[in-house]
N, C-alpha and C positions, 0 to 999 in steps of 0.2 A: 821516504814520502810520509808526511805527517797525516794524522787522522782526517782532518777536514779536506785536505787535498785528495786523499783517497776517495772520499765521498763523491767528489765531483769527477775524478779522472779515471779511476780504475773501472774497466768494463765500458768505458765511454770513448773509445778511440774513434777518431774521424773515419768515416767510411772510405775504403779504397775506391779510387775512380772519381766519385762525386765530391768527396771532401766534406760530406755532411758532418757537422759537429755533434749531432744527435744520431746515434746508430739507428739503422733502419728497423722497422717493426716487421718481423718475419712471421707471416700468418699461414704459410703452407703446411698442409697436413702430411705431405710426403715429399721426397726429394729424388731427383734424377742422379743416380750414382755415377753415370758415365761422364759427367762434367766435373766430378770431384777427384782430386788427385792429392793424397789418397782419399778413398771414400770415408766420410766422417758422419754424415747425416743420412738416416734411413727412413725414420718414421717419427712424427712429432710426439707420440706418446713416450718415446725414448729420448730423442734429441731435438733441440731447437736453438738456433743461434741467439735469439733474444733472451731465452732462458739462461744460456751459457754466460752472457754478459752480466746478468744480475748475480749469478752464482759466483763469478770471479770477484765481483765487488764485495759481496757479503763475506766471502772467505778472507779477503784482504783486510777487512775491518777488524778481524780478530787475529791477524797474522797467521791464519791457517791455510792449509793447502786445498781444502775441500769445503763446498757448501752445496746443498741440494734444496730446491724450492718446490713448494707444494700448493695445492688449491686452497688451503686454509691452514690456520694454526693447528686445528684438530687433526688434519691430515698429516702434518709434520709430526705431531706428537704420536699418532698411531704408528707411524713409520719407525720412530725410535722404540716404541714399545714392542714392535714386531721382533725385536732381538730376543725377547723373553721366551722361555720354553716351559711346558707343563712341569709342575713340581718346584719351580723357582718362585722366589718372592720378590716383590717390589716394595721397598720402604719409601714412603712419601711423606713430605712435610704435611702437617695437619691444617695448614691454612693455604688453600689453593683455589684457583679459578673454578667456578661451578661446572663449566664445560669439561675441564680436566677430570673432575670428580666423576662425572657421568661416563667419561671414556674409561676410567679405571674400573668401573663396575663391570664392563664388558669382559675384562680379563678373567674373571672367575669362571666363565663358561669354557675357558681354554685350560683350566687347571692351574692357573697362576694366582698365587695368594697376593693380596695387597694389604699392607698394614700402614697405619698413619701414626706419626709421632711428632712432637715438637722438636724440630732439629736445631733449635736454639738452646735446648736444655743440655748441659754437659753430661748429665746422667744418661740421657739417650745415646749420646755419642760414645760414652764409655761402654755401654752394652753392645753397641754396634760391632766393635772389634774385640769384644771380650769373650767371644765364643758362646757356646750354649745356644739358647733360643734367640740371643741378640742378633747375630748376623750370619749364622751358619748357612742358611739357605737363601740369603739375600744376593740376588744377581744384579740388581740395579737400585740405585738411590736416586729419587726424583726430588729436586729442590726448586722452589720459587724463592728468589731473594732479590729485591724485596717481594714479599708475598702479597697476594690479592685476596681479601681487601684490607688486612690488618697491618700490612707493611712491616712484617717481621724481617729481620736481617740475619741471615745465616753466614757463619764463617766459612767461606768457600774453600780456603786453603786447608783448614783443619778437616772439614768433612771429606775433601778429596783424598787427603792422606789416609784417613780411616777407611774410606770406601775401597781404596786400592789395596789396603792391607788385607782385606778379606777377598780380594780378587773380583770385586764388583765394578760396574760402570757407574760413573756419576753423570747424570743428565741434569742440566740447569735450565729452567725456563727463565730467560732473561728479558721477557717481553716488557715488563714494567720499566726496567732501567734502560733498555736499548743498548747497543754497542757504544753509543756516545758517552754513557756514564759508567759502564761496567763491561768487562770482557772476561767471562768465566773461564775460557780456556787458559788464560794467563794465570789463573789461580788453581789450575789442576783439573778442571772439568774435562770429561771426555767428549761430551756433546752439548752444544748450546741449542736451545729451542727458541724460536721466535714465532709469534703471530705477527707477520709483517703487515697485516691489516692495520696495526696500531701505530706506534711512533715511526717505524721505518717508512711506511708509505705516507702516513701523516695527514691525509686529506679526506678520510672517511668515505672513499669512493671505490675501494677495491679490497677484495679478500685475498689473503695469501699467508703462507707459512714457510719456515725455513729451518734447516738443521745445518750447523756449522761444526766442523771437526777436523782433526789432522791425521786420522788413521786410514790408510789405504784399504784395509780390510773392511772397515765400516763403510767406506765409500762404495765398495762393490756390493755390499749387502743392501745398502739404502737404494742404490740405483736399480738393482734387480727387483726389489720390492715395489718401487715406484713404477717401473715400466710394466710390471705384471699386473698391479692393481689399478693403474691408470689414475693415481691421485695427484698427478703433476699439476703445476700451474700453467695456464694458457699463456700464449705469447702476449696478448694485450694486457693481461693482468701483470705479467712480468715487466712490461714496458712502463705501466703506471707506477708500480712499486719502485722501480729504478728511478723514475722521474722524481718521486717524492724523496727518495733516499739522499739526493744531492743537497737538500736543505736541512737534513736531520740535525746537524750541529747547531745551526742558527735557531731552529724551532725549539730544540730541547733547552737551550740556554734561556729563552724567553719563558718557556713553560715552567722550568725549575724556579725561576725568579717569581713568576706569578703564584706558584704553589707556596713558596716561602712567605710571600706577603700575606696571602690569605690565612695561612695557619697562624701567623703571628697576630693577625687581627682577631682571630677566633679565640685566642687564649683566655681573654678576660670576659667572654660572653657567658652570662649565667645559664643560658639555655644549652651550652655545650659542656658535656660532662668530661669528655676526654678526646684528645686529638691524636691521631696516629700518623706520624710523619718522621722519617729518619733524619731530616734536616733540623729537627728541634733538639736542643741540647738535653732535654728531659726524656727523649726517646731512649729505651734501653739498648737499642742497637746503634746509637748515634756515633760512638767512637769507632765501631767496626765499619759503619757506612763511610765514615771519613777516610778510612784506610783503603777500602776496596772499591769505592765508587768516586766518581768525579763530581758529585753533587747530591743533594738530598732527594732527588727524584721529582717526577712530574705528575705525581698522584698522591692524594692524601684522603683520609677518611676521618670521620668524627662521630661521636655518640651524641645524639640530639634528644633532648628531654620531651619534645612534643611530637606531633603527627608528621612523619616524614613525607607523606603524600602532599600535605598542605604546604610544606616547605618547598617541595619541588614545583608546586603550582605557582608559587609566589615569585620565583626568580625570573628575571627578564633577559639576562645575558647568558644563561645556561640552558641547554636543552636537556630535558629529562629523557635520557636514552642510554642504552648499554654501549659498550666499547670504550676506548680510551686512547690517548696519545694523538688525537687529531688537532687540527688548527682551531676547531670550534670547541668551546668549553662545554663539558657534559657533566650532569649530576644524576645520581641514581641511588636507589636503596637496594643493597645486595640481597636482603631477605625477600624482596618483592621481584627482583630482576635477575642479576647475574648469578646469584647463589641460591635461587629458588629450588633448583633440583636437589639440593642437599636437604634431607629430612630435618624438620625444625629442631627436634630434640638434639640431633647431632650437631646442627649448625650452632645452636646456643652453647653447647658444650665446648665448641671451638672458639667461642668468644664473639661470634657474629650475631649481634643482637638484632631485634626487629627494628630498632631505631638507628642503626648504623647508616650513615650517609657517606657515599664515596664520590669524590670530586676529581675530574680530570680537566685541569686548566688547559685552555687553548692558548692562542697567541694574541688575544685581544689586549686592550690597554688595561694594565693592572688596577688602575684607579677605578675603572668601571666595574671590574669583577669584584673587587673588595667591597665597594659601596653596595652593590647589588646583593651579594651574599650576606653581608652583615644586616642589611635592612630586612631581608627575608627571614633570617634567624631571629632577629629581635621582634618581628611581628608575631612570633609564636608566644611571646611573653604577655601579649596584650589580650 
């Protein structure tokens, strides 16, 4: 079964008895075990049929045996991080979502060290499996590729090999690419993390997160953590995420095309200093992105010479808001919004300037989006 067919059919079997082509929404908090043979469902904090359907679908998209879904991307990430123990170290890419940065700060109170490095730098990878201080105490490597908001592309196969050589786990946040463009498990990752709020659900109307993996031992640990902490996704949220998932392939194709058209239009604008997008031949990760992704991505950012707040107030077809991957086009300034939690000095050192603009194209007509964005950019020159 090919990818787009799996999107629509896996976990969407017609209901027995009624024949409903959309599986029923199961809202019950508890279950009568005397009518189950054998007993499968006990309490909704642990098990739920609607949740199971979504998990089956997400696992199938990466050819994996297991997936678990959560109340948000943050909840999914925290579940993956729960594998770490005091005295261990997490090595993380230096360009990450601001919410992830905040989450990693919590680890220090549990005696877990966190270090950041440019995982696109060969020297960093050489140190990782070279012994000494490089990777001796590293238990987990955390990667965003493409990264948020600078769209760095990490060689997933190479970093998987080096991570496993030191006996560590590789966790890849694949939210920006989505499974439609990239499947990290196929490149050697141990766990894929998603904020299903973004491209997977795609309609900006539900929060969710997911972990996808192929290891039974990890599955038992993640299920136990989720049931104990209660950070699972509710049935209605799972239903909405699964509804959106069916059109992921169609939406992503349009959004990638819209992104490509906009970045091409921005290239010759004097107000634009630099554009970050793996689909551009000038991007340092372009060749790698072509190898491990099925498209340039549905997000881009650019350095703007003028006031970012004025730019965001001038656009008509973009909403100034956080999040990404939805059907409606969004525009934001990471320094003011998504990456505000990162201290300014640290943010600037990582290349996230005060004038960086991040754009998440929706599925609107590309001509409208290009004309609107270019007009708003040019207005800053007057």
